[in-house]
C-alpha positions in Angstrom: 12.2 2.8 29.0 8.8 1.1 28.5 8.4 -2.1 26.5 6.4 -0.1 23.9 9.2 2.5 23.5 11.7 -0.4 23.3 9.6 -2.0 20.5 9.4 1.3 18.6 13.1 1.9 18.9 13.9 -1.7 17.8 11.5 -1.4 14.8 13.1 1.9 13.7 16.6 0.4 14.1 15.5 -2.6 11.9 14.4 -0.1 9.2 10.6 0.0 9.6 9.0 3.2 8.5 6.4 4.0 11.2 5.2 7.2 9.5 2.1 5.4 8.1 1.2 4.1 11.6 1.7 7.6 13.0 -0.5 9.1 10.3 -3.2 6.5 10.9 -3.3 7.3 14.6 -4.2 10.9 13.7 -7.3 9.8 11.9 -10.8 9.1 13.1 -12.1 5.6 12.6 -14.4 6.9 9.8 -11.4 8.6 8.1 -9.3 5.4 8.3 -12.3 3.5 6.8 -12.4 6.0 3.9 -8.7 5.6 3.3 -9.0 1.8 3.4 -11.9 2.0 0.9 -9.8 4.1 -1.4 -6.8 1.8 -1.2 -9.0 -1.2 -1.8 -10.6 0.4 -4.9 -7.2 1.1 -6.3 -6.1 -2.5 -5.8 -9.2 -3.8 -7.4 -8.8 -1.5 -10.3 -5.2 -2.6 -10.8 -6.3 -6.3 -10.6 -8.9 -5.6 -13.3 -6.4 -3.9 -15.6 -4.0 -6.8 -15.0 -6.7 -9.4 -15.8 -7.7 -7.4 -18.9 -4.2 -7.2 -20.2 -3.6 -10.9 -19.5 -6.8 -11.8 -21.5 -5.8 -9.6 -24.4 -2.0 -9.4 -24.6 -0.5 -6.8 -26.9 2.1 -8.0 -29.4 5.4 -6.2 -29.6 6.6 -5.4 -33.1 10.3 -5.8 -33.7 10.6 -2.1 -34.6 9.4 -1.0 -31.2 12.0 -3.0 -29.3 
């Protein structure tokens, strides 16, 4: 067995999900860049929402608990 195969086997045994790596290797560099840009846009949008909610917290009425 090669050291790469050993590393993959050990990672899988430790519970790592390598499907995202395998998927990424099927993409061109431009496709990977587009996926990265999409993921980054999502993170930035979630951060914006979090910051907005933090700046304007909603009160919870006792009846809705």
